[in-house]
N, C-alpha and C positions, 0 to 999 in steps of 0.2 A: 398313205393310209390303205389299210386292207380292205378288201371287198367283202361285206356282209351277205349280199345277195348277187348271184351269177345265174343269169337265164340265157341259153345260148339254142335258138332254133326251136323253142318250146311249141309243141303242137298238140292240141287236144281236139277229138271229134266224139261228137255223141251219135248214137243210133236212136233215132226218134220213130215211134210208130206213126204211120200215116192213117188217121181216122176218117172214115167216110159219113156224111150226114144221113140222117135217117134211121129207121129201124132196120132197112136191107143192109146198110153199111155197117151197123152196129154188130149184126149177125155175122157178116163176112170178116169182120174184124176178129171175132172170136175164134174163127176156123181157118181163115187164110191172113195172116197179118202180113203187111207190108212196111217196110221201114225206109227212111231216108236218111243220110248222113248229113249233119248239121256241124261246120267247123266253128268250134269255139275260140281256138287260139291257133294261128296261122304263121308258125315258125317265127314266134317273137323273139327278140334279143334285148337284154338290158342288164346293167349292172347298178348296184345300190352300194355305196361306200358305207362302213361302219360309222355311226352316229348320225347319218344323214336322215331327213325327213322329205319322203316323196309323196305327191299327192297322184294318184292313178285314177284318171277322171276318163268317162265315157257314159253314154246313154245306156238304158236298160238293155240287156242283151249283148253288151260289146265284149265281155269275156273278163270283166274285172274279178267277180267272185270265184269263177274257175281259176283264174291265176292265182289267187290268195290259197284256195284249197289245194292245189297243186304245191304252192310253195310249203304250207304247213305239213304236207303229208296226207291229207284227206282224200286225194285224187291221184292216180297214177298217169302219168303224160304218157301219150302214144310215142312220141319223139322228143328228142332234145336232151340237153345236159342242164341240169339243174343243181346248183349248190347253195346251202344256207349255212352260213358260219363254217363252212368246211363239210357239212354233212350232205348226205343224199335223202331228201325229206321222206321217200315212200319206204325207205329201210326201217322207219318208226324206232330208230334208237333211243333208249331211254334218256340218255345224256342230250339228245337233240330236243326231244320234248320239253326239258327242263329249262332250254334256253330260249325258248319261243313262246308268244302269247298270241292268241287270235280272239279279237273282239268281233261279234256279229251283232249289230244293232237289234235283228229282229229275232234273235234266238239266244237264249241264256242258259247257263250252266248250273244255276243255283237250284236248290229243291224248293218247290212253289210253296209247300206247306210248313217248312221249316224256318226258323230263323237264320239268317244269314250267316252267324256264327258257326252253327253245325256245319254249313258247307264248306266254311273256311277250314275246320278241323279235319274234314274229309279230304280237302285238297292238300293239307300238311301231310297227311299220310300218303297220299298219291304221288307227291313230289318228294317226299322224305326229307321236308325240312326239319332241321334240328329245333327243338321246342323253343330255346331261348331265342334264336333268330326269327323264328315264326311270330312270337310275341312281340319282339320288338319291330318287325316289319309290319305288323297288325296295327300296332298303336300308331307308328308314324303315320301309315295311309288313313287310318279311322281320323285321326285328328286333321290331317290335311284335307279330307273330304267332308269333314264336319257331320260325321253320322254316329257319334258316339251313343247317342240315344235309341239308334235304330238297329243296334247289332242283335237283339235278342225278340224282334218284333217278326212275325212270320212274313216272309217274302210276298205273300199274295196280297197283304195290308199295305205295302210300300207304293208310293206314287211312282209314275215311269221314270221321272228323274232320280228319285231315291235307288230304284232298282238298278239303273244303269251305274251309278256310283258303286254300288255293290258288286256288280259285275266287273267293274273296273279294279276293285280291290282283289277279287278272286283272281284276276288275270296276273295282277302284278305281285301277287304274295311271293312268288317264287323267283321274283326280280329276273324277268326275261331280258334276253339282250335285244331280241328282235320282236316287234308288235307288228302284228297284220290286222288293221282295223278296217272293218267292212260297215260303214254307215254308223259309226259310233254315237251320232247324236240324233239318229232318226227319230222322229216323233216327240222330242223334246221342245220345250218352250225356250223362247230366248235366253232367259237367265240360265237354264240348265245347260243348254248348249255351251254357254259362257264359260260356265264353271268346269265342264268336262274339258274343254280346251285348253285352259289354265293349268288342269292338273296333269294333262298329259304332256304337256309342254314343259311343265316342272319335272316330270318324272323323265323325260328325254334329256333334260339338261343336267340333272343330278346324277344320272347314270350312264350318259352317253349311249342310250339306246337307239336302235335303228328303228325308223316308223315307214311302213307303206300303207297309205291311207286311201282308201277307196270310199268316195263320199260325192253326193249330188249338192252338198251345201258348200258354195263357194267360200263362205266365211271360214269353214273349218280349214280349208286348202290355204287359205292366204294366211290364217294366223299360225298354222302349224308348220307350213312346208316350205322349202327354200327351192323345190325343183318339181317338174311337172311331166309325167308321162300321159300322152293322150292314146287311148285305145279305142277303135271303132271296128264293129264287125271283125274281130279277132286279129286286127293289126295296128301295130304301133304307128301313129301319124307323127307324133311329135315327142322331143325328149329335150328339154331346158328349163331356164328359169321363168318365172312368172312375167319378168319384163321382156324377155326375148320372144314368148308366144305371143305377147300383145304386139310387139313390132313385127312379128312374122306374119299374123293372120289380120290384123286390124291396126295398119300403121297410120293411125290419124288421131287427133285430139278434138275435144269439144271446147270451143273457146265462147265463152259467154261476154257480152258487153252491156253495161248499163249506160244508158243515155240520158244527158239531163233534160232533153226535150224530145217528144216522139218524132220518128221518121216516117213519111207518109207511107212507104212501099217497102216490103222486104225483098222486093226484086233487085234494089240496089246493092244488097249484100251478097246476092247469089254469085256474083262473078268471082268471090273469093273462097266460095265452099257453099256446101249443102246447107241450106237453112232448115234447123231443127225446129227451133222455136222462134215465135215473133209475136210482140205485143206493144209495138210502137216504141217504147222506150226501153226494151229489153230484147235482145236477140242472141241466138246460140247458133254457131256455125261449126259444122264438122269439117275440119282442115287437115290437110295432109301434114304429118309430123314435120317433114323438113321445111315446111313453109310457115309454121306458125309464128315466129318471130317476124318476119317479113310481112305478114297480112296484120298482125297486130298494129305494127307500125304505120302501116297504110291507113288503117280505121282510125287508130287514134288521131292521126293529123287531119283527117277529114271530117271527122264526126265529134260531136261534143260529149266525149267519153268521160264518165265518171268512175267507172269502175269495170275491171277485167278479171276473170278467173279462167284457169285453163284445167280440165279435168281429162285424165285418161280415161279410156273405155273400161267398163266394169269387166271383170274376169268372166262372169256369166256371158256376158254380150261377146267375149272373144272365143269362148268355147263353143258356143252357138253358131258363129261364124266358120270355125274350123271344121265341125262336122258338116255344115253345109255344103262348104267346099268340096269335102270329100264325096259326100253323096251326089253333087250335081256333076262331078267330074268322073266318078268311077261306078256310079250306080249302087244297087242295094245287094246284101246277101244275109241270108238269115244268121242271126246270131243266137246265143243262150247266155244266161247271166254269168 
Protein backbone atom coordinates (compact mmCIF):
# COMPACT_ATOMS: atom_id res chain seq x y z
CA UNK A 1 0.00 0.00 0.00
CA UNK A 2 1.33 3.45 -0.94
CA UNK A 3 1.84 6.28 1.53
CA UNK A 4 -0.64 9.15 1.32
CA UNK A 5 1.27 11.34 3.80
CA UNK A 6 5.02 11.32 4.40
CA UNK A 7 6.59 13.58 7.01
CA UNK A 8 10.30 13.57 7.76
CA UNK A 9 12.00 15.85 10.30
CA UNK A 10 9.28 18.50 10.04
CA UNK A 11 10.21 21.63 11.99
CA UNK A 12 8.22 24.84 12.45
CA UNK A 13 9.13 27.76 14.71
CA UNK A 14 7.11 30.91 15.33
CA UNK A 15 8.58 34.32 16.17
CA UNK A 16 6.36 35.65 18.94
CA UNK A 17 6.49 39.22 20.34
CA UNK A 18 7.23 39.64 24.05
CA UNK A 19 4.66 41.98 25.61
CA UNK A 20 5.51 43.67 28.90
CA UNK A 21 2.73 44.55 31.38
CA UNK A 22 1.53 48.09 32.04
CA UNK A 23 1.53 51.35 30.08
CA UNK A 24 5.32 51.60 30.11
CA UNK A 25 5.62 48.13 28.67
CA UNK A 26 3.06 48.91 25.95
CA UNK A 27 4.93 52.05 24.90
CA UNK A 28 8.26 50.23 24.88
CA UNK A 29 6.67 47.50 22.75
CA UNK A 30 5.71 50.10 20.13
CA UNK A 31 9.26 51.40 19.64
CA UNK A 32 11.57 48.54 20.66
CA UNK A 33 9.89 45.23 20.14
CA UNK A 34 11.44 42.08 21.50
CA UNK A 35 10.71 38.59 20.28
CA UNK A 36 11.18 35.00 21.34
CA UNK A 37 11.13 31.84 19.27
CA UNK A 38 8.48 29.22 20.01
CA UNK A 39 9.05 25.75 18.58
CA UNK A 40 5.73 24.39 17.36
CA UNK A 41 7.10 21.25 15.69
CA UNK A 42 10.46 19.74 16.58
CA UNK A 43 11.71 17.45 13.78
CA UNK A 44 8.68 15.18 13.77
CA UNK A 45 8.39 12.23 11.39
CA UNK A 46 5.52 9.88 10.50
CA UNK A 47 3.85 8.17 7.56
CA UNK A 48 0.16 7.56 6.86
CA UNK A 49 -0.83 4.91 4.33
CA UNK A 50 -3.57 5.49 1.77
CA UNK A 51 -7.01 4.68 3.16
CA UNK A 52 -5.88 4.83 6.80
CA UNK A 53 -7.62 6.84 9.54
CA UNK A 54 -5.23 8.29 12.11
CA UNK A 55 -6.06 10.19 15.28
CA UNK A 56 -3.65 13.07 15.92
CA UNK A 57 -3.94 13.83 19.62
CA UNK A 58 -2.38 16.36 21.94
CA UNK A 59 -3.25 19.11 24.42
CA UNK A 60 -3.84 22.69 23.34
CA UNK A 61 -0.61 24.11 21.97
CA UNK A 62 0.90 20.72 21.13
CA UNK A 63 1.33 21.45 17.42
CA UNK A 64 -1.69 19.65 15.92
CA UNK A 65 -3.18 22.52 13.94
CA UNK A 66 0.25 23.68 12.81
CA UNK A 67 0.92 20.20 11.41
CA UNK A 68 -2.40 20.13 9.53
CA UNK A 69 -1.79 23.60 8.10
CA UNK A 70 1.66 22.59 6.87
CA UNK A 71 0.33 19.38 5.31
CA UNK A 72 -2.46 21.28 3.55
CA UNK A 73 -0.09 23.98 2.26
CA UNK A 74 -1.37 26.84 4.42
CA UNK A 75 1.98 27.14 6.23
CA UNK A 76 5.54 26.70 4.97
CA UNK A 77 7.80 24.52 7.15
CA UNK A 78 11.17 25.76 8.35
CA UNK A 79 12.79 22.39 7.73
CA UNK A 80 11.87 18.87 6.72
CA UNK A 81 10.49 16.84 3.85
CA UNK A 82 6.71 16.58 3.42
CA UNK A 83 4.81 14.76 0.69
CA UNK A 84 1.02 14.44 0.45
CA UNK A 85 -0.19 12.21 -2.37
CA UNK A 86 3.22 12.74 -3.95
CA UNK A 87 2.91 16.56 -3.89
CA UNK A 88 4.87 19.25 -2.04
CA UNK A 89 1.97 21.03 -0.29
CA UNK A 90 3.48 24.53 -0.21
CA UNK A 91 3.84 24.60 -4.01
CA UNK A 92 0.05 25.12 -4.11
CA UNK A 93 -0.47 23.14 -7.29
CA UNK A 94 -4.07 23.09 -8.47
CA UNK A 95 -4.05 19.32 -8.90
CA UNK A 96 -3.01 19.00 -5.23
CA UNK A 97 -5.76 21.29 -3.95
CA UNK A 98 -8.36 19.23 -5.82
CA UNK A 99 -7.32 16.07 -3.99
CA UNK A 100 -7.42 17.25 -0.36
CA UNK A 101 -10.04 18.64 2.02
CA UNK A 102 -9.50 20.57 5.25
CA UNK A 103 -12.23 20.82 7.89
CA UNK A 104 -11.69 23.33 10.70
CA UNK A 105 -14.44 23.04 13.29
CA UNK A 106 -14.17 26.65 14.40
CA UNK A 107 -13.86 28.19 10.93
CA UNK A 108 -16.17 27.85 7.95
CA UNK A 109 -15.91 28.49 4.22
CA UNK A 110 -19.60 29.04 3.50
CA UNK A 111 -20.93 32.55 2.83
CA UNK A 112 -22.77 33.55 5.99
CA UNK A 113 -25.61 35.55 4.36
CA UNK A 114 -26.20 33.24 1.40
CA UNK A 115 -27.85 29.82 1.12
CA UNK A 116 -25.36 26.95 1.23
CA UNK A 117 -26.26 26.03 -2.35
CA UNK A 118 -24.77 29.30 -3.62
CA UNK A 119 -21.47 28.49 -1.91
CA UNK A 120 -21.56 25.00 -3.41
CA UNK A 121 -21.95 26.53 -6.89
CA UNK A 122 -18.94 28.75 -6.24
CA UNK A 123 -16.89 25.74 -5.14
CA UNK A 124 -17.95 23.91 -8.30
CA UNK A 125 -16.36 26.70 -10.32
CA UNK A 126 -13.24 26.82 -8.14
CA UNK A 127 -12.59 23.09 -8.35
CA UNK A 128 -13.73 22.88 -12.00
CA UNK A 129 -16.19 20.10 -11.23
CA UNK A 130 -18.19 19.05 -14.31
CA UNK A 131 -21.86 19.99 -13.93
CA UNK A 132 -23.17 16.43 -14.21
CA UNK A 133 -20.70 15.14 -11.61
CA UNK A 134 -21.40 18.13 -9.35
CA UNK A 135 -25.16 17.55 -9.36
CA UNK A 136 -24.77 13.82 -8.83
CA UNK A 137 -22.31 14.20 -5.95
CA UNK A 138 -24.33 16.99 -4.34
CA UNK A 139 -27.54 14.95 -4.52
CA UNK A 140 -25.81 11.96 -2.94
CA UNK A 141 -24.31 14.02 -0.10
CA UNK A 142 -27.51 15.96 0.56
CA UNK A 143 -29.48 12.72 0.86
CA UNK A 144 -26.91 11.09 3.13
CA UNK A 145 -26.73 14.18 5.34
CA UNK A 146 -30.55 14.59 5.31
CA UNK A 147 -30.42 18.31 4.53
CA UNK A 148 -32.63 18.49 1.43
CA UNK A 149 -34.84 21.15 3.02
CA UNK A 150 -31.89 23.33 4.09
CA UNK A 151 -30.06 23.94 0.80
CA UNK A 152 -31.70 27.32 0.18
CA UNK A 153 -31.77 28.56 3.78
CA UNK A 154 -29.22 31.32 4.57
CA UNK A 155 -26.31 29.80 6.46
CA UNK A 156 -26.74 32.26 9.33
CA UNK A 157 -30.17 30.73 10.04
CA UNK A 158 -28.88 27.17 10.40
CA UNK A 159 -28.11 25.50 13.71
CA UNK A 160 -24.49 24.64 14.52
CA UNK A 161 -25.02 20.98 13.64
CA UNK A 162 -26.74 21.88 10.36
CA UNK A 163 -23.94 24.30 9.45
CA UNK A 164 -21.29 21.63 10.11
CA UNK A 165 -23.13 19.23 7.82
CA UNK A 166 -23.11 21.88 5.10
CA UNK A 167 -19.40 22.54 5.73
CA UNK A 168 -18.67 18.84 5.27
CA UNK A 169 -20.64 18.76 2.04
CA UNK A 170 -18.59 21.72 0.83
CA UNK A 171 -15.38 19.86 1.67
CA UNK A 172 -16.50 16.59 0.07
CA UNK A 173 -18.00 17.98 -3.15
CA UNK A 174 -14.78 17.54 -5.10
CA UNK A 175 -14.30 14.05 -3.59
CA UNK A 176 -10.91 14.58 -1.92
CA UNK A 177 -8.59 11.63 -1.35
CA UNK A 178 -7.12 13.04 1.88
CA UNK A 179 -9.11 14.73 4.64
CA UNK A 180 -7.47 16.87 7.31
CA UNK A 181 -9.98 17.20 10.16
CA UNK A 182 -9.37 19.74 12.91
CA UNK A 183 -12.03 19.38 15.63
CA UNK A 184 -14.87 18.53 13.21
CA UNK A 185 -17.41 17.96 16.01
CA UNK A 186 -16.46 20.81 18.35
CA UNK A 187 -19.44 22.46 20.00
CA UNK A 188 -21.96 19.95 18.63
CA UNK A 189 -24.48 18.08 20.74
CA UNK A 190 -24.17 14.32 21.22
CA UNK A 191 -26.56 13.42 18.40
CA UNK A 192 -24.92 15.78 15.91
CA UNK A 193 -21.47 14.44 16.83
CA UNK A 194 -22.69 10.90 16.22
CA UNK A 195 -24.14 11.82 12.81
CA UNK A 196 -20.94 13.57 11.71
CA UNK A 197 -18.85 10.54 12.70
CA UNK A 198 -21.12 8.19 10.76
CA UNK A 199 -20.96 10.40 7.69
CA UNK A 200 -17.18 10.66 7.77
CA UNK A 201 -16.80 6.93 8.32
CA UNK A 202 -19.14 6.22 5.43
CA UNK A 203 -17.24 8.59 3.12
CA UNK A 204 -13.90 7.03 4.00
CA UNK A 205 -15.20 3.52 3.39
CA UNK A 206 -16.86 4.36 0.07
CA UNK A 207 -13.97 6.40 -1.36
CA UNK A 208 -10.95 4.82 0.33
CA UNK A 209 -10.03 8.26 1.68
CA UNK A 210 -7.19 8.94 4.10
CA UNK A 211 -8.13 10.73 7.36
CA UNK A 212 -5.89 12.65 9.72
CA UNK A 213 -8.08 13.70 12.65
CA UNK A 214 -7.15 16.17 15.39
CA UNK A 215 -9.75 16.12 18.15
CA UNK A 216 -10.21 16.48 21.90
CA UNK A 217 -13.24 14.17 21.75
CA UNK A 218 -12.00 10.64 22.32
CA UNK A 219 -15.23 9.18 20.96
CA UNK A 220 -14.38 10.70 17.57
CA UNK A 221 -11.03 8.95 17.65
CA UNK A 222 -12.34 5.59 18.86
CA UNK A 223 -15.12 5.51 16.24
CA UNK A 224 -13.09 6.72 13.26
CA UNK A 225 -9.42 5.82 13.77
CA UNK A 226 -7.38 2.64 13.77
CA UNK A 227 -4.14 4.32 14.80
CA UNK A 228 -3.03 7.13 17.10
CA UNK A 229 -0.24 9.67 16.93
CA UNK A 230 0.42 11.48 20.23
CA UNK A 231 2.05 14.89 19.96
CA UNK A 232 3.08 17.01 22.93
CA UNK A 233 5.15 20.20 22.91
CA UNK A 234 6.04 19.66 19.29
CA UNK A 235 7.28 16.08 19.72
CA UNK A 236 5.73 12.77 18.69
CA UNK A 237 5.40 10.69 21.88
CA UNK A 238 3.67 7.61 20.54
CA UNK A 239 2.61 6.00 17.28
CA UNK A 240 0.44 2.88 17.37
CA UNK A 241 -3.03 1.37 17.73
CA UNK A 242 -5.50 2.17 20.51
CA UNK A 243 -4.83 -1.21 22.15
CA UNK A 244 -1.07 -0.62 21.97
CA UNK A 245 -1.24 2.80 23.59
CA UNK A 246 -3.37 1.44 26.43
CA UNK A 247 -0.89 -1.36 27.10
CA UNK A 248 2.05 1.02 26.85
CA UNK A 249 0.87 3.75 29.25
CA UNK A 250 -1.83 2.13 31.41
CA UNK A 251 -1.15 -1.64 31.60
CA UNK A 252 -3.97 -2.39 34.01
CA UNK A 253 -7.67 -3.19 34.03
CA UNK A 254 -10.53 -2.36 36.37
CA UNK A 255 -12.09 -5.51 37.81
CA UNK A 256 -15.43 -5.19 39.61
CA UNK A 257 -16.91 -7.85 41.91
CA UNK A 258 -20.49 -8.07 43.16
CA UNK A 259 -20.84 -10.05 46.41
CA UNK A 260 -23.91 -11.83 47.75
CA UNK A 261 -23.21 -10.40 51.21
CA UNK A 262 -21.13 -7.40 52.38
CA UNK A 263 -17.49 -7.64 53.41
CA UNK A 264 -16.67 -5.57 56.48
CA UNK A 265 -13.47 -3.90 55.25
CA UNK A 266 -12.01 -2.94 51.89
CA UNK A 267 -8.51 -3.60 53.27
CA UNK A 268 -8.87 -7.33 52.62
CA UNK A 269 -8.90 -6.58 48.88
CA UNK A 270 -5.94 -4.17 48.82
CA UNK A 271 -3.45 -7.05 48.71
CA UNK A 272 -4.59 -7.80 45.14
CA UNK A 273 -4.78 -4.29 43.71
CA UNK A 274 -5.66 -0.67 44.33
CA UNK A 275 -9.23 -0.34 45.60
CA UNK A 276 -11.05 2.16 43.38
CA UNK A 277 -14.57 1.72 44.73
CA UNK A 278 -16.00 -0.07 47.77
CA UNK A 279 -19.55 -0.33 49.12
CA UNK A 280 -19.60 -3.53 51.13
CA UNK A 281 -21.13 -5.79 48.52
CA UNK A 282 -19.48 -4.06 45.54
CA UNK A 283 -15.73 -3.60 45.07
CA UNK A 284 -13.65 -2.39 42.11
CA UNK A 285 -9.90 -3.02 41.91
CA UNK A 286 -7.20 -1.70 39.59
CA UNK A 287 -5.22 -4.78 38.65
CA UNK A 288 -2.09 -5.25 36.54
CA UNK A 289 -3.18 -6.67 33.18
CA UNK A 290 -1.05 -9.80 33.40
CA UNK A 291 -2.50 -10.67 36.83
CA UNK A 292 -6.21 -10.24 36.07
CA UNK A 293 -7.05 -13.93 35.58
CA UNK A 294 -5.06 -15.04 38.62
CA UNK A 295 -6.60 -12.47 40.96
CA UNK A 296 -10.11 -13.12 39.70
CA UNK A 297 -9.71 -16.81 40.53
CA UNK A 298 -8.36 -16.04 44.01
CA UNK A 299 -11.19 -13.67 44.91
CA UNK A 300 -13.92 -15.92 43.47
CA UNK A 301 -12.70 -18.85 45.59
CA UNK A 302 -12.47 -16.81 48.82
CA UNK A 303 -15.57 -14.61 48.68
CA UNK A 304 -19.25 -15.08 47.79
CA UNK A 305 -18.95 -13.54 44.30
CA UNK A 306 -22.12 -13.43 42.21
CA UNK A 307 -20.89 -11.16 39.42
CA UNK A 308 -17.63 -10.06 37.82
CA UNK A 309 -16.85 -7.47 35.13
CA UNK A 310 -13.54 -6.39 33.58
CA UNK A 311 -13.12 -2.95 32.07
CA UNK A 312 -10.27 -1.42 30.08
CA UNK A 313 -9.13 2.10 31.03
CA UNK A 314 -10.79 4.78 28.92
CA UNK A 315 -8.80 6.31 26.09
CA UNK A 316 -9.17 9.70 27.77
CA UNK A 317 -7.54 8.33 30.92
CA UNK A 318 -4.72 6.77 28.89
CA UNK A 319 -3.98 10.03 27.06
CA UNK A 320 -3.94 11.95 30.34
CA UNK A 321 -1.43 9.50 31.82
CA UNK A 322 0.74 9.69 28.70
CA UNK A 323 1.02 13.48 28.83
CA UNK A 324 1.57 13.49 32.60
CA UNK A 325 4.38 10.98 32.16
CA UNK A 326 6.04 13.22 29.60
CA UNK A 327 5.66 16.36 31.71
CA UNK A 328 6.99 14.74 34.86
CA UNK A 329 9.92 13.17 33.08
CA UNK A 330 11.00 15.94 30.73
CA UNK A 331 9.61 19.20 32.00
CA UNK A 332 7.72 21.71 29.88
CA UNK A 333 8.28 23.87 26.86
CA UNK A 334 6.16 26.55 25.26
CA UNK A 335 3.90 25.38 22.47
CA UNK A 336 1.45 26.77 19.96
CA UNK A 337 -1.67 25.29 18.42
